[in-house]
N, C-alpha and C positions, 0 to 999 in steps of 0.2 A: 159325607154328604155326595153322590155320584156325580161327578164334574165330567162322565165319560158321554158328551154328547157329538152326535153324528150331523154334520149342516151338509148340504149339497145343495148345487143351484143348478140352473142353466149357464151354460159359457154365452157371451157376448160376442157372437159371431159377425165379421164384418168381409162383405163380399168386396172385392178392391176392381176395377176396372179401369186399366188406363185405355184412352182412346184418343184417333185422330183421324177427322173425316170419317165415321163409323156412323151417319143419320141414317144407314138402310137396313143397319142391322143391331145399332142399341136399341132398341124397342125392345126387340125380341129376347135380347140379354138380360135386361133387367126385367121383364116381367117373368121369364122363367127361372130366376134365380129368386126370385120374391116368392115365385109357389113354391118351389120345393124345400125353400128357408125360410118360412114365414118370420121369425125372430128375427132375422139377421136384414141388416141394412146395407143396400148396396149402395157405393160411393164410385161416382163418375167421375174419372178427369182428365178434363178435356187437354188437349194439349196443342193448341192456336188451330185447331179446325177450321178450317173454311165453310164448311155446309152449318146444317143446322142440328149438329150433335149435342150440343149445350143444350137447347129447346124439346126436343124429341125424347133424353135422358130425363128431365124435369117432367115430363109429361108420362113418363111411365112411371115415375115414382122413386128414380133416384135423389140421392146427394148429389149435386152436381159441383163441383170444383175445378179448378185451374192450376196448373203449370205452364211459366210460359219457358222456360229452360226444353229445346227442343228434343224429343229424344225417349225413348220407352225405357230408359234406365233413371233418367234425370225424374222423370212420373213415378216409378216406383220409388225410390228415393224419398219426393216427397210425402208418398203415402206412408210409408213406413212411418215416418217421423211424425206426421200428423194424427194417424189415428189410432187412437186406442182402444183395443178388442181381447177376447182369449182366444180365440181362433181366427185365421186369418185365409179366405179363399180368395187366389187373384186367376182371373182369367182376361184373355184377351178380349175386345168389345166385338171381334167379327162374328157373331154367332156360328162360328164351326166347332166349338165344344160343347159337350152333353151337360146341360144344367143337371139332370136325372141323376148324373153321377156324383155328384157333390155330397148327399149325405152321405154314400158308401166312402167317399174319400175320409171324411171327418169322422164318419165313426173307426175308421181302420186306422186313426191319428190317436184319436181316444181310447180305444182299445189297447193299443200296443205302446201308449205313451211314446210315439214319436214326433218329431218335430217340422217332419218334412215328409210330405206325402205327394208323389210326382203322378200327373193322369198322363200315362204313356198312350200316342196317338197311335190307334187301330182305324184302317180306312181302307175298301176297297175302290174306292172313288177315285179313278185319276188324276182329275181337276181338283180334288179337295186337298191332295197331298202331291204334286208334282214328282217326278223323277227325282231331277236337279237338287230338290228339296231334302228328300227321302235320301240321294248319296252323299249329300253334305251333312245332313245329320247324323247317320253312320258314321261316316268317316271322321269329324269331330268330339262324336263321341266316345267313338274308340280310342281317338288321342286322349284324350280325357281319363278314362277309367284304365288306360295303359301307365298313367303317371301317378293318378291320386287314387284308384282301385275302382273296381267295376262293381256299382253298387245300382245304377240304374241303366235302363236300354233307351233312353228319349230324353236326352240332356236339354233341347231345344223347346221340350213342350212349355205352352205358356198356362197352362191349366196346374194349381199347385196349391196344396192346403198349408198352411204353418203355424205351428204355435208361437203363444206369443215372446217367447224365449228366444226363438231365431229370429223374430222380425225387429228384436229391440238388440240383439247383436251382431246384425248385420252391417256392415260399413257402406254397401251402396254406392263401390267408386264407378260402376260401368254408366255410362251415357247415353246408348242408343241397344238395340236386337242383344247384344253381348252378356244383357243382363242375366239372363238365363244361366249363362255357363257360370258368371260369378255365382248366384245361386247353387247352384250345384258343388263347385268347387268348395266354398265355405261349408255348405254339410262335410262334404268328405274330409276338409283339411282339420275337422273340430271331430270328426269321426263321430257325428248326432244320429242320432237313431232314426232313421230313416225310411221310406219304403215306397212302394209303386204299387198302382192299378192299372192295367187296362182299362180305354175310354174310347167311347166311339169320336169318331173325329168325322167331318163331312164339309161340304162345299161352301162356300160362300152364299150368301140370300144375292140375288139381282139386286144390281147397281152397287154393289160393295167388291173392292179391288183391294190387291195386297199390297202393303208397302215395303214387303220384305223384298232386297234385290240381292238376286241368289248368290253374285260373285262378289256385289261390294261388300255384301251383309258378312258373307263367310269370310272375306279375307281378314274383317274387322274381328269377327270370332276367334278366328285362328290367331292373328297378332295377341289378342288379349290372352289365350292360351299361354303362349310362348311366354308374355308377359307374368301370368301367374307362375309357369314353373318357374323363371328364373328369381322372383319374390319366394315361393313357399319351398321349392326344392334347390335352393341355390349349389348347392354341394355337388349335386348330380348334374345341374347345368353346365356350373363352372368347370368342373371337370371332366366332361365330354367336348368343353373349348379349348381346356389345357390341352385333352388328348389329340385334338386334332392339330394343332398348334405345332405342339412336341412330334407330332409323326411328322408335318411336314419339315421340321427342321430337322430331325435324319433324314428325308429324304434329299434334302439339301445338301446337309454335309458329310454323309457318307463315301463320295466320289470324292471330298476333299480330304477327308481324314484317310483315304485309301493311298492317295495319290502321295500324304504327306509320310504313310506307313515305308512307301516303296523309294521313296527319293530321296527325302526329309526337308523338303519345300512346300511350300502352300502356294501354287501359279494361280489361284484364285482368290485373292484376298478379300473381294465385295461379296462372291458367295458365302465364303466362311465365316464372316461378321454377320452375314444376315441370317445364316442359320446360328451361329452364338444369340444373337438379337431375340429371335423367335424363341428358344429354349428360355432365356429369361424371363419371354413373356408367358410362355408357359407354365413357368413356375412360379410366378406372380399372379396368374388367372387362379390356379389352383387354389393358394394361399388365400386369394378373396373368398373363394369356395367357402375355405374353414372357416372363414372368421364371420361370413354372410351366415351361415349355417347356424352359427351361436346365435346369432343375432335374431335370427329367424322365429328359434326356438323358445327365446324369451317374447319375444312378440304372441306367438302361438299360444301361450301360457297365459299371458294376461287377455286373450280374446277368450280362451275357456272361461279362467276365472269370472269374465264379467257374464258370460253364458250361465255361468253355474249359480250367478246371484238371483236369476229369474226362476219361478217356480216352473215346474214339468207341466202337462196339461192333464187334468186330472178329474173329469165332468161326467162319473159314471151312471149316473142317473138321465142323462141327454136321452132326449125323444126328438123323432124325426116324422114329418106327416110321409102316409103314403105317395112314394115318388110315383106309381102309376097309375094316379090319377090327380097328383098335384097339377101336372101341366094342362093346359086344355087341348083336347084336340087337334084343334087348326093351328096349335105352333109349332115354329119350328124345330122344336128338340122332338116331338112326335115321330117326326120321320127319321131321325135317329136310331131313336129305340125301334122302330120298325125295321128297320136297314137291321139293326145289331141281332133282332132276335130271328132275323129270315139267316 
């Protein structure tokens, strides 16, 4: 009897929208994503909003839930833990990302069997992508790619598509806006298959205000990058630290050694003791890096094995609606499409 039966099904798609005080924009986000992904479920997670975000999102057709721990990272951790799906679309609730690009990102993830597709922001509007934010993004993205590998041009984008095995293997330790950095480093560190597609980026609608602080959140992201380098690249981190300490020891100790070779005396004993102590610290620091590198390798192997327990995205027969007519002309995304076409 022939048992070679090929079965296929449509993937369960979840649109995840973390929100904090997005009453002015959330309805357009929900409507636009429901239009281009009619089979998807749109989840809006409210993060202690002081306005009517919950009511507006529910009226637009979203499944509304709450996370009381403040911070985008806490919301993403809760969403990833609670929601079961095959494909996850994560997008900010400020209506700045192009919903019509979502099917293209999902199609790319399925066709290439990827675990993450990043929506790289492309905008010509100065108000949509402020110069300070643009510079900070380029600097931080360059720093991460220099350490972990260059596979993305927009590390801080809030528009991404994930496979189930990415979501369910992601530890989500960050609490705030640095969650995007952690998402990127997780994919780079496990060498996951990932891609990136340019997507239009536009201004916020009237009445909507950004919660991102250029300097405060920038320093938080920079601090997280340092922490990730220390934890994921301990040999390099502690080797550089040991090198700096050893160089300081040599600079302080060279005159003392020179005097000793000339006179046989050590007139600056405190300097000699300090130089010797710093050299001992440098050797111990390097030894710590070697030991922690072994521990990190074992931890990385465990994360990789957990990742491999989950199946890869494989939905060859998935179909999407025609995005050119799915979003009503009066919708907020229509202006992005026309601007992109121009």
